[in-house]
C-alpha positions in Angstrom: 85.7 118.0 167.8 86.5 114.2 166.9 84.2 112.7 169.7 82.2 114.8 171.8 83.2 112.5 175.4 87.3 112.5 174.8 87.4 116.0 174.3 90.2 116.3 171.7 90.2 117.4 168.1 90.5 114.8 165.6 93.9 115.9 165.3 95.5 115.2 169.0 93.8 111.8 168.8 96.0 111.2 165.3 99.1 112.3 167.0 97.9 110.7 170.2 97.5 106.8 168.1 101.0 107.0 166.1 103.2 108.3 169.8 100.9 105.1 171.8 101.8 102.8 168.6 105.1 104.2 168.7 105.8 103.3 172.4 104.2 99.9 172.2 107.3 99.4 169.6 105.4 99.4 166.3 107.0 100.2 163.4 107.3 103.5 161.9 105.0 102.7 159.0 102.1 101.4 161.0 102.2 104.1 163.8 102.1 106.0 160.3 99.2 104.1 158.9 97.4 105.1 163.3 98.3 108.8 162.6 96.2 108.6 159.3 93.3 106.1 160.5 90.1 107.9 160.5 90.9 110.2 157.3 89.0 108.9 155.2 86.4 108.2 158.1 85.5 104.8 159.5 82.7 102.9 161.0 82.1 104.9 163.5 83.6 108.4 162.8 81.5 108.8 159.1 83.7 112.2 158.8 86.2 112.2 156.2 89.2 114.8 156.2 91.1 113.0 152.9 88.1 111.9 149.6 89.4 108.8 147.8 90.2 110.6 145.9 93.6 112.0 147.1 94.3 108.5 148.1 97.8 108.6 146.1 98.5 112.1 147.6 98.7 110.2 150.9 100.6 108.0 150.0 102.6 109.8 148.0 103.0 111.5 151.2 103.4 108.5 154.4 103.7 105.5 152.1 102.1 102.8 150.6 101.9 100.6 153.0 101.0 103.3 155.9 98.4 105.0 153.3 97.1 101.2 153.3 96.9 100.3 156.5 95.0 103.1 157.3 92.7 103.1 154.2 91.7 99.5 155.0 91.8 99.7 159.5 88.4 102.9 157.9 87.6 100.7 155.2 86.7 97.5 158.3 84.1 96.7 160.2 86.3 97.0 163.5 86.7 96.7 166.3 84.9 93.5 166.5 86.2 92.4 163.0 90.0 93.4 164.4 88.7 91.4 168.4 87.0 88.0 166.1 90.0 88.2 163.0 87.4 88.1 160.9 86.8 91.9 159.0 84.7 93.0 156.2 84.2 96.1 155.0 81.6 97.3 157.0 79.0 99.1 154.2 79.0 95.9 152.1 79.3 93.7 154.6 81.6 91.9 151.9 85.3 90.2 153.8 88.6 92.3 153.3 91.4 89.8 151.7 94.8 91.6 154.4 97.4 89.4 155.0 98.4 87.7 158.0 101.1 91.0 158.5 98.5 93.5 157.6 96.1 91.8 160.3 98.3 92.3 162.9 99.2 95.9 162.3 95.3 97.0 162.3 94.9 94.9 165.3 97.9 97.4 167.0 96.2 100.0 165.3 92.7 99.5 167.0 94.2 98.4 170.9 95.8 102.1 170.4 92.7 103.9 168.9 90.9 102.5 171.9 93.2 103.3 174.7 93.0 107.5 173.7 89.5 107.3 173.2 89.2 105.8 176.4 87.1 102.5 175.6 88.4 99.5 178.1 89.8 97.1 176.5 88.6 94.4 179.0 84.9 93.8 176.2 88.2 92.7 173.7 90.2 89.9 175.1 91.7 88.6 171.5 93.0 92.8 172.0 93.3 93.1 175.5 95.5 89.9 175.3 97.6 92.4 171.9 97.7 94.6 174.8 99.4 92.8 177.7 101.9 91.2 175.3 103.1 94.3 173.7 103.5 96.3 177.1 105.4 92.8 177.8 108.1 93.1 175.1 108.7 97.0 175.8 
């Protein structure tokens, strides 16, 4: 199981995240990154299903941007860093340099991730507001 409280496998969660991103109107590379978001593990889900040494394989299969976003997501202090817009590497607390475009993509991936995990977005007002803006566009 991905997380026992949500009662689904990691594969189901990743597919749901991809599907939610597509429904929110995300670009394909962002949706694919959402479908990959925890393959390297995260600060909340420590189990990596793909080793960092295999990044090139993932990049070749899914594209450079999708892989990069998945890697950034896996290493970021999220969701707090995405709520505040001040990302750091969760293991080192060093600043994470990301473009505005990638930061926005990571926020959208986090929104889909949290929703599929059953987390109420009201805990994260900035992410919640962005979710409402996205819903208004579809």
